[in-house]
C-alpha positions in Angstrom: 80.6 136.5 92.2 81.2 140.1 91.6 84.0 142.4 93.3 84.5 141.6 96.8 82.4 138.6 96.9 85.8 136.5 96.7 86.3 134.1 99.5 82.8 132.5 99.9 81.6 130.0 97.4 78.2 130.5 96.4 75.9 127.3 96.8 75.3 126.9 93.3 79.3 126.6 92.7 79.4 123.4 94.7 79.8 120.0 92.7 76.5 118.2 92.2 75.9 116.5 95.5 78.0 118.1 98.4 77.8 116.4 101.9 75.6 117.9 104.5 78.9 119.3 106.2 80.0 120.9 102.9 76.6 122.4 102.3 76.6 123.8 105.9 80.1 125.5 105.7 79.3 127.0 102.5 76.1 128.5 103.3 77.2 129.8 106.7 80.5 131.3 104.9 78.4 133.2 102.4 76.4 134.9 105.2 79.8 136.2 106.6 80.8 137.3 103.3 77.9 139.4 102.9 78.3 140.8 106.3 82.0 141.7 105.7 81.5 145.2 104.2 78.9 146.3 107.1 80.7 147.8 110.4 79.6 147.0 113.9 77.9 150.4 114.1 75.8 149.6 110.9 74.8 146.2 112.2 72.6 147.3 115.0 69.9 149.8 114.0 66.9 149.0 112.1 65.3 151.6 109.6 61.6 150.6 110.0 59.8 147.9 111.8 59.7 145.6 108.8 63.4 145.5 108.6 65.8 143.8 111.0 69.3 144.6 112.1 72.2 142.8 110.3 73.4 141.6 113.6 70.0 140.3 114.5 70.0 138.2 111.1 73.5 136.8 111.9 72.2 135.7 115.5 68.8 134.6 114.4 69.8 132.2 111.9 72.2 130.7 114.4 69.5 130.4 117.1 67.7 128.5 114.4 70.0 125.8 114.3 70.5 125.8 118.1 66.8 125.7 118.9 65.7 123.3 116.4 68.6 120.9 116.3 71.1 121.3 118.9 68.9 122.0 122.0 67.5 118.5 121.7 70.7 116.9 122.5 71.4 116.1 126.0 75.3 117.1 125.8 74.6 120.6 124.2 75.1 123.7 126.4 73.5 126.9 125.0 75.9 129.9 124.4 73.6 132.1 126.3 70.3 131.3 127.5 69.0 135.0 127.1 69.4 134.5 123.2 66.4 132.4 123.1 64.3 135.4 123.7 66.2 137.9 121.8 66.6 136.1 118.5 63.5 134.0 118.3 61.6 135.6 115.4 57.9 134.5 115.5 57.6 130.9 117.1 55.0 130.9 119.4 55.5 127.5 120.5 59.2 128.3 121.6 58.0 131.3 123.9 58.3 135.1 124.2 60.4 137.2 121.9 61.9 140.4 121.5 59.1 142.6 119.6 60.3 142.9 116.0 60.0 146.8 115.9 62.4 146.8 118.7 65.2 144.6 117.3 67.1 147.7 116.7 67.2 148.2 120.5 69.4 145.2 121.1 72.8 146.9 121.5 74.1 144.2 123.6 75.1 141.5 122.7 77.4 143.4 120.1 78.4 142.3 116.6 81.6 140.7 118.4 79.7 138.6 120.7 77.3 137.6 118.0 80.4 136.5 116.0 81.3 134.4 118.8 77.8 132.9 119.0 77.9 131.8 115.3 81.3 130.3 116.0 79.8 128.4 119.0 77.0 127.0 116.9 79.2 126.4 114.0 81.4 124.1 116.0 78.5 122.0 117.5 77.0 121.7 114.1 80.1 120.6 112.1 80.8 118.1 114.9 77.1 116.8 114.6 77.3 116.6 110.7 80.7 115.4 110.3 79.5 112.1 112.5 76.4 110.2 111.4 73.5 112.4 111.7 70.0 110.9 111.8 67.6 111.6 109.0 65.8 113.9 111.2 68.9 116.0 111.6 69.6 116.1 108.1 66.1 117.3 107.2 66.1 120.1 109.8 69.6 121.1 108.9 68.5 121.5 105.3 65.5 123.5 106.3 67.9 125.8 108.5 70.3 126.4 105.6 67.3 127.2 103.1 66.2 129.5 105.8 69.6 131.1 106.2 69.6 131.7 102.3 66.5 133.7 102.9 68.1 135.7 105.5 71.0 136.4 103.2 68.6 138.3 100.9 66.8 139.9 103.6 70.0 141.1 105.2 70.9 142.8 101.9 67.5 144.4 101.3 67.4 145.5 105.1 70.9 147.2 105.0 70.0 148.8 101.8 67.0 150.5 103.2 69.1 151.5 106.5 71.9 153.0 104.4 69.4 154.9 102.1 67.9 156.4 105.5 71.5 158.1 105.8 71.3 161.5 103.9 74.7 160.8 102.0 73.4 157.4 100.8 76.8 155.5 101.6 77.2 152.4 99.2 77.1 149.0 101.0 80.1 148.0 98.6 82.1 149.5 95.8 82.2 146.4 93.9 80.8 146.5 90.3 78.4 144.4 88.9 79.1 142.1 85.7 78.6 144.0 82.4 75.2 143.0 80.7 74.0 144.0 77.2 71.1 146.4 76.6 67.5 145.1 76.2 66.9 143.5 72.7 63.9 144.8 70.8 63.1 141.5 69.6 62.3 140.2 73.3 59.8 142.9 73.9 56.8 141.1 72.6 54.5 138.4 73.9 54.4 134.6 74.1 51.0 132.7 74.0 50.6 129.6 76.2 47.8 127.2 75.7 45.1 126.6 78.2 44.1 123.3 80.2 45.0 121.4 83.1 48.4 121.8 84.6 50.3 120.4 87.5 51.2 123.2 89.8 53.6 122.9 92.9 56.9 121.2 93.8 57.3 117.9 91.9 58.9 116.2 94.9 62.4 116.3 93.5 65.1 118.1 96.1 64.1 120.5 98.6 61.1 122.7 99.1 59.3 124.6 101.6 56.0 123.5 102.7 54.1 126.2 101.2 55.2 124.8 97.9 53.0 121.6 98.0 50.9 119.7 97.6 51.3 119.4 93.9 47.9 119.7 92.4 46.0 120.4 89.1 45.1 123.8 88.2 42.8 124.9 85.1 44.9 127.8 83.4 42.9 129.3 80.4 45.2 130.3 77.6 47.0 133.7 78.1 49.7 135.7 76.8 52.7 136.6 79.1 55.1 139.6 78.4 58.5 138.4 77.3 60.3 141.0 79.3 59.9 142.6 82.6 58.5 146.0 82.9 61.7 148.6 82.4 62.4 151.7 84.2 61.6 153.4 80.8 58.1 152.0 80.8 57.7 153.2 84.4 59.0 156.8 83.5 56.1 156.9 80.8 53.6 155.9 83.5 54.7 158.6 85.8 54.8 161.2 82.7 51.0 160.2 82.0 50.3 161.1 85.8 50.0 157.5 86.7 50.5 158.2 90.4 47.7 160.7 90.6 45.0 159.0 88.5 42.6 157.1 90.9 40.9 155.4 88.1 44.2 153.1 87.8 44.1 152.2 91.4 42.8 149.6 93.8 41.2 151.6 96.6 43.5 150.4 99.3 46.3 151.1 97.0 45.3 154.6 96.3 44.9 155.4 100.0 48.3 154.0 100.7 49.9 156.0 97.8 48.3 159.3 98.9 49.0 158.9 102.6 52.7 157.9 102.0 53.2 160.3 99.2 54.3 158.0 96.5 55.2 159.4 93.2 58.1 157.1 92.0 59.5 153.6 93.1 61.3 153.5 96.5 64.8 154.6 96.1 64.2 157.0 93.0 65.1 160.6 93.7 65.4 163.7 91.7 68.8 165.5 91.2 68.8 168.5 89.1 65.4 167.5 87.3 66.8 164.0 86.4 65.8 160.8 88.3 68.4 158.5 89.8 68.1 155.5 92.1 70.0 154.3 95.1 71.5 150.9 94.8 74.0 148.9 97.1 76.8 150.5 95.1 75.4 154.0 95.7 73.4 156.3 93.6 73.2 156.2 89.9 71.3 157.4 87.0 68.1 155.7 85.8 68.9 153.1 83.2 65.7 153.0 81.0 66.3 149.4 79.8 66.7 148.1 83.3 63.8 146.4 85.0 61.9 148.6 87.4 62.4 147.4 90.9 61.2 148.4 94.4 57.5 148.8 93.4 54.6 147.5 95.6 51.9 145.2 94.6 49.5 148.3 94.4 51.9 150.1 92.0 52.3 147.0 89.9 48.6 146.5 89.6 48.2 150.2 88.7 50.7 150.0 86.1 49.2 146.8 84.6 45.9 148.6 84.4 47.5 151.7 82.6 49.3 149.4 80.2 45.9 147.8 79.2 47.2 144.4 80.7 47.1 142.8 84.1 49.3 140.8 86.5 49.6 137.2 85.9 48.3 134.7 88.1 50.8 132.6 90.1 49.8 129.5 88.1 50.2 131.1 85.0 53.6 132.4 85.9 54.6 128.9 86.9 53.2 127.4 83.6 55.4 129.9 81.7 58.6 129.3 83.8 58.3 125.5 83.4 59.3 126.1 79.8 62.9 127.6 81.2 64.9 126.2 83.9 66.2 128.8 86.5 69.2 130.7 85.6 70.8 133.1 88.0 73.8 135.4 88.4 74.1 137.1 91.5 74.2 141.0 91.3 74.0 144.0 93.3 71.4 145.4 91.0 68.9 144.1 88.8 69.5 143.6 85.2 67.1 141.7 82.7 68.6 138.1 82.1 68.4 136.0 79.1 68.1 132.4 79.1 69.7 131.2 75.9 67.6 131.9 72.8 64.4 131.5 74.6 61.9 134.3 74.5 61.0 134.8 78.1 63.6 136.9 79.9 64.2 137.7 83.5 62.1 134.8 85.1 64.9 134.3 87.5 67.9 136.4 89.0 66.4 140.0 88.5 63.5 141.0 90.5 60.8 138.9 92.1 57.6 139.4 90.2 54.1 140.3 91.7 51.2 138.0 90.8 47.5 138.6 91.0 47.2 135.7 93.5 46.6 136.1 97.2 48.8 134.0 99.4 46.7 131.2 100.3 47.1 127.3 101.1 47.4 125.0 98.2 44.4 122.4 98.4 45.4 119.6 100.9 48.0 121.7 102.6 48.7 121.0 106.2 51.4 122.5 108.3 54.2 120.3 110.1 53.5 119.6 113.7 55.3 121.6 116.3 57.1 125.0 116.0 58.7 124.1 112.5 54.9 124.1 111.4 54.8 127.7 112.1 57.4 128.5 109.4 54.8 129.4 106.6 51.3 128.5 107.1 50.3 130.9 109.7 51.2 133.8 107.3 48.7 132.5 104.5 46.5 135.8 104.7 46.5 139.4 103.5 49.5 139.1 101.4 50.3 138.5 97.8 52.4 135.8 95.9 55.6 136.9 94.0 57.4 134.4 91.7 61.0 134.0 90.3 64.0 135.2 92.3 66.1 138.5 92.6 69.5 139.7 91.6 70.5 139.1 95.4 68.6 135.8 95.7 71.6 133.3 96.8 72.3 131.2 93.7 70.9 127.9 93.9 68.1 129.0 96.0 65.6 129.6 93.3 63.0 127.3 92.0 60.1 127.2 89.5 57.7 126.3 92.4 59.1 128.8 95.0 56.2 131.0 96.5 57.6 134.2 98.0 55.0 136.6 99.6 54.7 140.1 101.0 52.1 142.7 101.9 50.8 144.6 99.1 52.2 148.0 100.3 55.8 146.3 100.5 58.4 148.1 98.5 61.7 147.4 100.0 62.2 143.8 98.6 63.7 143.6 95.3 60.2 143.5 93.5 59.1 144.2 90.0 56.6 142.8 87.5 56.0 141.4 84.1 52.5 141.7 82.4 49.8 139.1 81.3 46.6 139.4 79.2 43.8 137.1 78.5 44.0 135.5 75.0 42.7 138.0 72.3 
């Protein structure tokens, strides 16, 4: 782990099969480690309705264990009954909640009390996991830890957006990322993948979210996929060719959104003395042409693909390509294209989430779990696009070939980029 990330052990660094208690302690400690550079003052506000305060993420991930595991035990005493309202996210079966756009108004409890809340939940969960937990408790604890890993990434996305909103663009951390090599020209071509019936979805080994199954056959015609992610340099060419002002390149909704919001570059790009720079978790820095472009919406990605004479891959195509290479992730504060040995496809994991052309809909035979836990994914399967891979800030060990991330097509604050595909020529 880079820089200040020194005391918490990332999940992938554990031995092959840690105990449930060890897994719990590791994931929870990583959240605390990510929070350590963030002051109490920074933990309360939210920069926009889609973002949540750091303090809220810390409390909500604790609430998840309390609500779905601890609250069902006869001997458990809640830390504060009001927290059930304040830190419920979207679970209608649980009851009313603080409106999402108003989470930044929760000035009390303060950050210190949220820390005491986390400690309270941790103490109870560790007692439970160190005993003889039932299979149901272990299953829910595993879901809760994967849920917390999602919020670890969200926490960094949201604090980046908040700090960028400050006129002086303060850095989240002064830690440097590991040095990486520049893009090798030999990797900038295409890989041809044969068509046919392919099995898509989670194969049943290890944890997955419910939206990753059921595993099913999909007919995928032969296609080409780019060996590399789209870079900043390529995006600058798109901008220089007036890509943001050519309606022929854009979907109707995308064009309307870009015009209304005044988009003329990816999120976090600003011009200083006529030169483009980008804001990162380590502060402002000059644009590096060889780095993957990041913080672009589906609408922008689709327009770029059309400008490039290509298209975005479907999620089935992306998964077919990714099955040729196992996930490999190095946690970083800012994206870099990652190699995977001598295999041609670069940056599949650990750089940016990659937009696909696939709408987020259920797989054939999908059915949500009963009860409130069933609200986790299924009810969001409309009006969003699927992204595949993982980002530089995705917790190590949280990535999978079958992982289905999803965002609205206008979203730009996640660590989102793209790679191209084209039909067999």
